N, C-alpha and C positions, 0 to 999 in steps of 0.2 A: 409247300414243301420245296426245298432246294432241288434243282435239277439233278437227277441221277444219270448215270451212264447207261444208255439203252443200246444193245447191239444184238445182231442176229445170233441165234443158237441153233444152227442147222436151218432147214427151210420151213420149220413148223413151230418155232418157239423164239421167244426173246429172253435175253438175260439182262436183268435190271440190277445194276450194282450201285451200292451206296457207300462202299468203303472197302478196305482191304485188311481189316483186323477185327477181332472180337472187341466190341465197344458198346456200352450201354446206350449211348445216344444213337449209334447206327442201328442197333437192334430195335430201338423204338421206331425209327424210320421204316425199317423192314416190316414191322408189325402193322404200322399205319398203311403202308403201301399194299400189303397183302389183303388187308380189310377192304381197301378201295377197289382192288382188282377182283376180289370176290363179288363185290357189288356190281362191277362191270358185267359179269357173266349173266346177270338177270336180264339185261337188255340186249346182250350179244351172245347168244347160245353157242356161237362158233369159237368163242374164247374159252380156253380150258381153265381148269382149276390151278391157281398159282401155287408154286412149291417154294417155301421159304427156307433160307439158310441163315447163317449169322449175319452176312453183309450183303446178301443178294436174294433176288426172287426170280425164279424161272416161270415164264408165262407161256404155256403152249397155246396154239391156235390151229384151226383147220385151214391149211393153205389153199384148199379148193374153194373156200368161201370167203376168206379174208386175205387180202394182199398184205405183204410185209409192211409197206408204207402205211396202210390203213391201221394195221395192228399197232405200229409205233404211235400214230396219232391218237388212237383210242387210249393207249397207255399213258401218254403225256397228259391228256385231258383228265384221266382218272387220278393220276398222281397229284395234279394241281388241286384237286378237291379232297385229297386224303385227310388233311388235318381237320377240315370241316366235317367229313364223313365219320371220322373216328377220333373224337376229342380224347385227350388224356384223362383217364379215370384211374383212381387208386382201387385196385382189386383187393378183396379180403386176403389176409395172410393165411395160408394153409399150413397148419402145423403137422409135422411128420415125425411121430415118436420113433426113435431109433435106438436099437441095442448096439452098443459099441464094444461088446465083449470080444475076446480073442477069436472065438469061433466065427462070429458074425462079421468081424472086421479084421481079417488076417493081415492087412497091410498097414493098419493104423500105427503100430509101433515103429515100423520102418519109416513111415512118413514123419512121425514125431522125431525120431532120432536124426533123420536127415536135416531137420531144421533146428536141432538143438533145443527142443522143448520136450516136456514130459507128455505122456499119453493123456492125463487129465487136462493139461493145457491145450493139447490138440483138439480134444473134444470140446473144450470151452470155445476155442476159435471157430470150430465148425457150427456150434449151436448159436453163436452170436451173429453169424453171417445171415444176411437176407438175400436169398437167391431169387432170380427172376427167370422164368422160362423164355428162352429166345425162340425156339422152334421145336417141333416134334419130328424125329427122324430115326433112321437106322432100323427100327421095328415099331409096330403099333404101340403108342403110349410111351415111347422112350423120350424123356425130356432132356434137351440140351439147355442147361441152366448157366447163367453168368452171375457173378457177384461173390465168388469164393474169396476167402481171406488170403492176403499175401503170405501169411505165416504157413499156409498149407499149399503153396504153389509148387506142386510136385508133378513131374512129367509122367506120361503113361508108362506102363510097364514095358520093359524091353521085349519080353516074351508074353504074349497074351495067354490067358487061361483058356483051356478047352471048354470049361463049363463054369459059368458064374450063376449062383442061385438067384431065383426070382426074389425081388425085394431088396437086393443088395444096394446099399448106398455107396456111391463111388465118386471119386474126384480125379481130375486130370488137368494139370495146370490150375487155372482159376475157374474151371468148369466144374459143374456138379451134375449128378444124375441119379436115377433109381432104375435098376433093371426091371422091366415088366415081366420078363420070362427068363427061364433058365437058358443061357446062351453062351457061346464063346465071348470073351471080352478082354480088353487090355487096360481098363481103368483100375485105379487103386481102390480096393474094397476096404472101407473103414467102418462099416456098420450094416445093419439090416432093419427094415421096417416091415410091418405086417400089412401096410396099405397095399391095395391092389391097384396098380397103375393102369390096367386095362381090364375092363369087365363088360362083356357084350350085353349084360343084363341092364347096364346103365345107359342113360341117354344124356350126353354123349358117352361112349365107352371109355374114353381117356379121362383119367382123374385130373390131369393138368392140361392146360392149353397155353399157347403163346401169350405172355403177359401175366400168367399166374405168378404170385409171390409165395415163396416157400421158406419156412423156417424149420430146421431140424431141432428136435428136442430129445433129451434123454428119456428113453422108455422106462416106465416104473416097473419094478419087480425084476 
């Protein structure tokens, strides 16, 4: 793996940066690095759980047991073995049946109109896209997905909603997501699925994980 930028983040964490934009190749490097740093914890319990974002990983550590220089050295060693530790594998595509009706997708017509296409064409663009989960954040089970179609590249809403229903399928720019719980949110709601993104009765509870591939399909009925 090419060298990443490693810098202190306070006195008890490192910030490992691979780029400065949302990019599929960078996201792949972040996932590889996260996997390698999770493996590092098994032999170094004073290294904390890595926290991934689109282009960077935050790695906490116990400064009373691990010096900053040592943490940097351990990180470099782990990253150099990342490709070997986590070879690229194609994961099964998870289909996400989605209702694109007016009630379930209140922003769909606005998005379609903004791009000069019809609602059926917007739905076709969305269902033809293959999304990949970059990381999980914001709340348990909330997937930040990349791979949205350029035809639906639409910015977040200027004013967030105070309540977005659970299961809402949403887009923002070229990103996609599904809201696990009812919560405030500013993404554009274009549909809704009955899939439960977070269920504590499952192991693991999150339906999706970094690297999961997702295709949205029109729900029957």
